Residue, then its C-alpha position, 0 to 999 in steps of 0.5 A: m213721488k216717494k221718499t224714503i223716510s228714517v225713524y228720525d224722520f218719522e219722529r220729527a214729522f211728529v214734533d213739527a206737526g205738534r204731535e209729540k206729545s201723543f205717543t212715547y219714544e219707544g211708541l213711536h218707533s213701534l208704530f213706524d215699524y208696524l206701518e213698515e211692515m204694512e207697506d212691505g207686506g201690503g205693497n200700499e204706500i203709506e203717506l207720512d201724515p202724522v195728525a192722520i195717524d195721531c187720530d188712527f192709533c192710541e198709546y196706552e201704559s197698559a191694556v187695563a188702561c186702555i179697556n177703562d179709558l174705552g168704556c169696554d164692558l169687559e167683565y175680568e175673569s181673575e183678581d189677578e193683575e197680570d192675569r188682567e192684562e191678558e186678558a184685556l190683551e186678548y179682548l183688544r187683539d179680537n177687536t183691533s190691530v195691537l201692538e206691544f212694546v216695553g212700556g205700553i201698547i198701541i191700539q188701531n182705534f176702532 
């Protein structure tokens, strides 16, 4: 059985599951778009399970914050903050799915 949901339904499911603090408004919209694209591209339906999605994805304010939180052993080549952000993004892109949006990033946990 299948039910087509809107981004509002997606947001509401996270609130109802008590997972509304896991993602920002912008992050949830980005994640919704990503999951829809995965469904459209792969032909597989994705079950709306906010707890499982929350376990599979994490939001961070920046790639550097993500690298620091994960304790990745990344030695930056630059001292410049913007360059470090790009180096961190490149590392993450090489190791997992990265969703970039205004205000942060979401990674698929690895």
